[in-house]
C-alpha positions in Angstrom: 0.0 0.0 -0.2 2.6 2.5 0.9 5.9 1.0 -1.4 7.0 4.6 -2.2 7.2 6.1 1.6 8.7 3.6 3.4 11.5 4.4 5.6 14.9 2.7 4.8 16.0 -0.1 6.7 19.3 -0.4 8.4 22.4 -1.0 6.0 23.1 -4.2 7.8 20.0 -5.7 6.2 21.6 -5.4 2.6 24.2 -7.7 1.2 26.6 -6.4 -1.3 25.4 -5.7 -4.4 22.7 -2.9 -5.8 21.6 -0.5 -3.1 18.3 -0.3 -1.6 18.0 2.9 -3.3 19.0 1.6 -6.8 16.4 -1.5 -6.5 13.8 0.9 -4.8 13.9 3.0 -8.1 14.1 0.3 -10.6 11.4 -2.2 -9.1 9.0 0.5 -8.4 9.4 2.4 -11.6 6.6 0.0 -13.2 4.5 0.5 -10.1 4.7 4.3 -10.2 3.7 4.0 -13.7 0.6 2.2 -12.8 -0.2 4.4 -9.9 -0.1 7.4 -11.8 -2.6 6.1 -14.6 -4.8 3.8 -13.0 -7.0 3.7 -9.9 -6.1 -0.2 -9.5 -4.4 -3.0 -12.0 -3.7 -6.4 -11.6 -0.1 -7.1 -10.4 0.5 -9.2 -13.8 0.1 -5.6 -15.5 2.9 -4.5 -13.4 5.3 -7.6 -14.1 4.7 -7.0 -17.8 6.1 -3.2 -17.4 9.0 -4.7 -15.4 9.6 -7.1 -18.3 9.6 -4.4 -20.6 12.0 -2.6 -18.7 14.3 -5.4 -18.5 14.0 -6.2 -22.3 15.0 -2.4 -23.2 17.6 -1.8 -20.4 20.6 -4.3 -20.3 22.0 -2.6 -16.9 18.6 -3.5 -15.0 19.4 -4.8 -11.7 19.2 -8.2 -10.1 16.2 -6.9 -8.3 14.2 -5.8 -11.6 15.0 -8.9 -13.4 13.6 -11.3 -10.6 10.7 -9.3 -10.5 10.4 -9.3 -14.4 10.8 -13.0 -14.3 7.7 -13.6 -12.1 5.1 -15.9 -14.3 1.9 -13.9 -14.6 -0.4 -16.5 -13.3 1.5 -15.9 -10.0 1.9 -12.4 -10.0 -0.5 -11.6 -7.4 1.1 -13.6 -4.8 4.7 -14.2 -5.9 5.5 -10.2 -6.6 4.6 -9.3 -3.2 7.3 -11.9 -1.7 9.9 -10.5 -4.4 9.2 -6.7 -2.9 9.5 -7.7 0.8 12.5 -9.6 0.1 14.3 -6.4 -1.4 13.0 -4.4 1.6 10.2 -2.5 -0.5 7.2 -3.2 1.7 5.5 -2.0 4.9 6.1 -3.8 7.8 2.5 -3.7 8.7 0.8 -6.3 11.1 -2.1 -8.0 9.9 -4.6 -8.9 12.8 -7.5 -11.4 12.4 -10.7 -12.0 14.0 -13.5 -14.8 13.8 -16.7 -13.3 12.5 -18.8 -16.2 12.6 -18.3 -19.8 13.3 -18.5 -20.9 9.3 -15.0 -21.5 7.9 -15.2 -18.6 5.6 -15.4 -16.2 8.5 -12.5 -17.7 10.7 -9.5 -15.5 10.8 -10.9 -12.7 8.9 -7.9 -10.2 8.1 -7.8 -6.3 8.8 -5.4 -3.7 9.8 -6.0 -1.8 12.7 -6.0 2.1 12.3 -3.8 2.1 15.2 -1.2 0.3 13.6 -1.1 2.4 10.7 -0.7 5.4 13.3 2.0 3.8 15.3 4.0 3.2 11.9 3.5 6.5 10.6 4.4 7.7 14.0 7.7 5.9 14.2 8.9 6.6 10.6 8.2 10.5 11.0 5.4 10.3 8.4 2.3 11.1 10.7 2.4 14.9 10.5 2.7 14.9 6.9 0.1 12.0 5.7 -2.2 12.5 8.6 -2.3 16.5 9.1 -0.2 17.8 5.9 1.9 19.3 8.4 6.0 19.4 8.0 6.9 18.5 11.4 5.5 17.4 14.9 6.0 20.9 16.0 4.2 22.6 13.1 1.3 19.8 13.7 0.7 20.8 17.5 0.0 24.4 16.3 -2.1 23.3 13.3 -4.1 21.0 15.6 -4.9 23.5 18.3 -6.1 25.7 15.6 -8.0 23.3 14.2 -9.9 22.3 17.3 -10.4 26.1 18.4 -12.2 26.2 15.2 -14.3 23.3 15.7 -15.2 24.2 19.3 -16.7 27.4 18.1 -18.9 25.3 15.9 -19.5 22.1 17.5 -19.3 23.4 21.4 -21.3 20.1 22.6 -18.9 17.8 21.2 -17.6 15.3 23.9 -13.7 15.9 23.0 -13.8 19.2 24.5 -15.1 17.6 27.9 -12.2 15.4 27.8 -9.8 18.3 27.4 -11.5 20.1 30.3 -11.2 16.9 32.4 -7.2 16.7 31.6 -7.9 13.5 29.8 -6.6 14.6 26.2 -4.2 17.5 25.1 -5.6 18.5 21.4 -2.2 19.5 20.2 -1.7 15.7 19.9 -5.6 14.6 18.9 -5.7 14.1 15.0 -9.1 14.5 13.5 -10.0 11.8 11.2 -12.9 10.2 9.1 -13.7 6.9 7.9 -14.9 6.2 4.4 -16.8 3.2 3.2 -17.8 2.6 -0.4 -18.3 -0.4 -2.6 -15.8 -1.3 -5.4 -15.4 -4.4 -7.6 -12.9 -7.1 -7.3 -10.8 -8.4 -10.3 -13.6 -10.9 -11.1 -15.9 -8.2 -11.1 -17.8 -9.0 -7.7 -19.0 -6.2 -5.2 -16.5 -5.5 -2.8 -17.0 -3.2 0.2 -14.3 -1.2 1.6 -13.6 0.5 4.8 -10.6 3.2 5.4 -9.5 6.2 7.3 -7.7 9.5 6.0 -7.0 12.7 8.1 -9.5 15.5 8.1 -6.7 17.9 7.1 -4.9 17.6 4.0 -2.6 19.4 1.4 -6.0 21.0 -0.5 -7.1 21.0 -3.8 -5.3 21.8 -7.1 -7.1 25.0 -7.0 -6.1 25.6 -3.6 -2.5 25.1 -3.9 -2.4 27.1 -7.3 -3.9 30.3 -5.5 -1.3 30.0 -2.5 -3.8 29.4 -0.1 -1.6 26.8 1.8 1.0 29.5 2.3 -1.4 32.2 4.3 -0.6 32.9 7.7 -2.3 30.2 10.0 -4.9 32.5 11.3 -6.1 33.1 7.6 -5.5 29.7 6.6 -8.8 27.8 5.6 -6.9 24.3 6.0 -6.7 22.0 3.1 -9.1 19.2 2.0 -7.7 15.9 1.8 -7.6 15.9 -1.9 -4.0 16.2 -3.2 -1.6 13.4 -3.0 -1.9 9.4 -4.1 -4.8 7.7 -2.0 -1.9 4.9 -1.3 -0.3 7.4 1.1 -3.6 9.4 2.5 -6.1 6.4 3.0 -5.4 3.7 5.2 -7.3 0.6 4.7 -9.1 -1.1 7.7 -10.4 -4.3 5.6 -12.5 -5.3 2.8 -15.6 -8.1 2.3 -17.2 -9.5 -0.9 -21.0 -8.8 -0.8 -21.7 -12.3 -1.2 -20.0 -12.8 2.2 -22.4 -10.5 4.2 -25.6 -10.2 2.0 -27.2 -13.2 3.8 -25.5 -12.7 6.9 -25.1 -9.0 7.8 -24.3 -9.3 11.4 -20.9 -10.4 10.1 -20.1 -7.1 8.6 -21.7 -5.6 11.9 -19.1 -7.6 13.7 -16.1 -6.4 11.5 -17.4 -2.7 11.9 -17.7 -3.1 15.8 -13.9 -4.1 15.7 -13.1 -0.8 13.9 -15.0 1.1 16.2 -13.4 -0.3 19.4 -9.9 0.2 18.0 -10.9 3.9 17.0 -12.2 4.4 20.7 -8.9 2.9 22.1 -6.9 5.5 19.6 -8.9 8.1 21.5 -8.8 7.1 25.1 -5.2 5.6 25.3 -3.7 6.7 22.0 -0.4 5.5 20.2 3.2 6.1 22.1 6.3 6.6 19.9 9.0 3.9 19.9 11.2 6.0 22.3 8.4 7.0 24.3 8.7 10.7 23.9 5.0 11.2 21.9 1.6 10.2 22.4 -1.0 10.8 19.7 -4.4 10.1 19.8 -7.3 10.3 17.1 -10.7 11.4 17.2 -13.0 9.7 15.0 -15.4 12.8 13.7 -17.5 11.1 11.2 -18.3 8.4 8.6 -18.6 9.5 5.0 -20.0 7.5 2.0 -22.8 7.8 -0.5 -26.3 7.2 0.6 -26.4 3.5 -0.1 -23.2 3.0 2.1 -24.2 5.3 4.9 -27.6 3.6 5.0 -25.6 0.3 5.5 -23.0 1.4 8.2 -26.0 3.2 10.3 -28.4 0.2 9.6 -30.8 3.0 9.1 -34.7 2.2 8.5 -35.1 6.0 7.1 -33.7 6.1 4.1 -34.1 7.1 0.2 -35.4 3.6 -0.5 -38.6 4.4 1.2 -39.5 7.1 -1.0 -43.4 6.6 -1.7 -44.0 5.3 -5.0 -47.7 6.2 -5.4 -50.0 9.1 -4.4 -51.1 7.0 -1.5 -49.5 4.3 0.8 -51.3 1.5 2.4 -48.5 2.2 5.0 -47.7 5.6 5.4 -44.1 6.3 4.9 -42.1 7.1 8.1 -39.4 9.3 6.5 -36.6 8.9 3.7 -34.0 10.6 5.8 -31.8 9.8 9.0 -31.4 13.7 9.7 -35.0 14.7 9.7 -38.5 13.6 9.3 -38.7 14.6 5.6 -40.9 12.3 3.7 -43.2 11.4 6.7 -46.6 11.0 5.5 -49.6 11.8 7.6 -50.9 9.3 10.0 -54.0 10.4 11.8 -53.7 7.3 13.9 -50.2 8.5 15.3 -51.1 12.0 15.2 -48.1 12.5 12.9 -48.4 15.4 10.1 -47.1 15.2 6.4 -43.8 16.5 6.1 -42.8 16.7 2.3 -39.4 15.9 1.3 -40.1 17.9 -2.0 -40.4 21.3 0.1 -37.3 23.2 -1.0 -38.6 26.6 0.3 -36.7 28.8 2.3 -38.4 27.8 5.4 -39.0 23.9 4.5 -41.3 21.9 7.3 -38.5 19.4 7.6 -35.9 21.9 8.7 -37.5 22.1 12.0 -37.3 18.1 12.7 -33.5 18.0 12.1 -32.2 15.5 14.8 -35.7 14.8 16.1 -35.5 11.2 16.1 -33.4 8.2 15.4 -33.1 6.4 12.2 -32.2 3.1 13.6 -33.6 0.8 16.4 -30.2 -0.1 18.2 -26.9 2.2 18.1 -25.0 1.3 14.9 -21.6 -0.5 15.8 -19.8 2.3 14.0 -21.2 4.7 16.8 -19.4 2.8 19.7 -17.2 4.7 21.6 -17.5 7.8 19.4 -17.6 11.2 21.7 -20.5 12.4 20.8 -24.1 12.9 22.9 -26.9 10.5 21.8 -28.9 13.6 20.4 -25.9 14.5 18.2 -25.4 10.9 16.5 -27.3 11.9 13.3 -24.5 14.3 12.7 -22.0 11.6 12.5 -23.0 10.3 9.3 -21.4 12.6 6.5 -23.2 12.8 3.0 -20.9 12.9 0.1 -21.6 16.0 -1.7 -20.3 14.9 -5.2 -22.6 11.9 -5.2 -25.5 13.9 -4.2 -24.8 16.3 -7.0 -23.4 14.2 -9.9 -25.7 11.4 -9.3 -28.8 13.2 -8.1 -29.4 16.7 -8.6 -27.3 17.0 -11.6 -29.4 14.6 -13.7 -32.4 16.4 -13.2 -31.0 19.8 -13.5 -28.6 19.3 -16.7 -31.3 17.3 -18.5 -34.0 19.9 -17.8 -31.4 22.9 -18.5 -30.7 21.1 -22.2 -34.4 20.7 -23.0 -35.4 24.2 -21.9 -32.7 25.4 -24.3 -34.1 23.2 -27.0 -37.3 24.4 -26.6 -36.7 28.1 -26.0 -33.7 28.7 -28.4 -33.7 28.9 -32.2 -31.1 25.8 -32.5 -30.7 24.7 -36.3 -33.5 22.4 -37.6 -37.1 22.4 -37.6 -38.0 19.5 -35.5 -37.3 18.7 -31.8 -35.2 15.5 -33.1 -33.3 17.6 -35.4 -32.4 20.2 -32.6 -31.4 17.5 -30.5 -29.1 16.1 -33.2 -27.8 19.7 -33.5 -26.9 19.4 -29.8 -25.1 16.0 -30.3 -22.8 17.4 -32.7 -22.2 20.5 -30.6 -21.4 18.1 -27.4 -19.1 15.8 -29.4 -17.1 19.1 -30.6 -16.9 20.5 -27.1 -15.4 17.4 -25.9 -13.1 17.1 -28.5 -11.8 20.6 -28.2 -11.7 19.9 -24.6 -10.0 16.9 -25.0 -12.5 14.9 -23.0 -13.0 11.3 -23.2 -17.0 11.3 -22.3 -18.6 8.5 -20.5 -21.8 9.1 -22.6 -20.7 9.2 -26.1 -24.2 10.5 -27.5 -26.2 13.3 -26.3 -30.0 12.3 -27.6 -33.6 11.1 -26.2 -32.2 8.2 -24.5 -29.5 10.1 -22.7 -31.8 12.8 -21.1 -34.3 10.1 -20.5 -36.9 12.4 -22.7 -38.9 10.4 -24.9 -41.6 13.1 -25.4 -42.3 16.4 -24.5 -44.7 15.7 -21.8 -42.4 13.8 -20.1 -40.0 15.2 -17.2 -36.6 15.0 -18.5 -34.0 13.0 -16.1 -30.6 12.4 -17.0 -29.9 8.4 -17.8 -26.4 8.2 -16.8 -24.6 6.4 -13.9 -21.5 7.8 -13.8 -20.5 11.0 -11.9 -17.9 12.1 -14.4 -20.7 12.3 -17.2 -22.5 15.1 -15.2 -19.2 17.2 -15.1 -18.7 16.5 -18.8 -22.1 18.0 -19.7 -21.7 20.8 -17.2 -18.8 21.9 -19.2 -20.7 21.5 -22.4 -23.6 23.8 -21.0 -21.1 26.2 -19.5 -19.6 26.3 -23.5 -23.2 26.5 -24.7 -24.4 29.2 -22.6 -21.0 31.5 -23.5 -22.0 30.8 -27.1 -25.4 31.5 -27.0 -25.3 34.4 -24.4 -26.9 37.2 -26.4 -30.0 34.8 -27.5 -30.4 33.8 -23.6 -30.2 37.6 -22.5 -34.1 38.4 -22.5 -35.5 35.1 -21.5 -35.7 34.8 -17.5 -35.6 31.0 -17.3 -32.5 30.7 -19.9 -30.9 33.1 -17.4 -31.6 31.1 -14.6 -29.7 28.5 -16.4 -26.8 30.6 -16.6 -26.9 31.3 -13.0 -27.4 27.8 -12.1 -24.1 27.0 -14.0 -22.0 29.5 -12.3 -23.5 28.6 -8.7 -22.3 25.0 -9.5 -19.0 25.9 -10.6 
């Protein structure tokens, strides 16, 4: 996971011959190429890159030649042994737990976040990779400022009661978030993952480009944890194939409980450096993910899946949100009022119900040991604004905006289909000009999910990047048709919407 940041081992570990630095440079050249261009690639591909390097470079070191000689069929297992042999792996302890009686759940592997913290602390990487600071000294200053600001926003958070009781020194308490998501295994099977990362990071590219990271601390907005490869800023706890927990969800709850207990210990006891001079703690501020992931982590009974499908329900909906009572249908028997989730006015009814009720029957495992008052538990689950926008709001907004432009602008062509064809051509031209390889190669009625004029258009894509591409296209379109759009309030609203979203 962290081949590129491991501390050099003692010289005595290396026999005579190519130095560790030479091996590191040569063997990880292939790994670096993959890391920069792909989110994840089979190790067999890395071995192919190494073989190509050996073929082209007659001075390749023995380490590189050994790596290149690995059989592709054995790459996933053998490659790690070669890397370990040459001192290029992280000496990370992998713990195991029995999640259930069945053999497949025995000895299930995971890596404690406390193990990561211990390794980062002892190798002098913790300030940089968890707090985006250069040293322990600058980390203490940054963390004190962070917690001062956090207290101004969340004064009832129990971390401050711990500080007042002398249980923690906030200069050494690192704020972290957990993140859960579902990916795909090499055999395309759904794979659940849980990881942890620091709340503070280097920022975004725009943040760094504007030099905001160089501002004095009192004016520094703190960077988000965006820049830097995720291999060095997000730390894996464990993963599990969906088929293992689909019919036995309690095994996943058990695994999450193991994670929560470790996070609690990280706050209460912390981790001490090898020389005993520093004790670092971590405070679990929240868990992030898309809505399905959050619903699973919180074992929630009020989710988007409860949205009524008809004008009237046989059983009144109790709500569709874990944060409030939005979506609650009127229930005269229980005296419950109707609280529409579609209410987007300045003062919606659901706003006054934030935190009024728990969306679960029992406290979810992820909340075990979290220093939050029970009435604040709902705030622990953090929505993913990119999922909400790109795969939620944007699919409605982009499709509606494009249809409004088709209906109200004098695009070339007489019929609606001809105007859509014109837009499709323009869309392809913009993608080519901006060097975009679009997820949606065509823009048509199917893309907009608009079979006829009486239908409300909703984007049919299922990839977040597609929304970004359509936003860029809309922005370009608005600039080139600005004169024709100037006198139409609806079209001007589209222009304002693009500026706001950007």
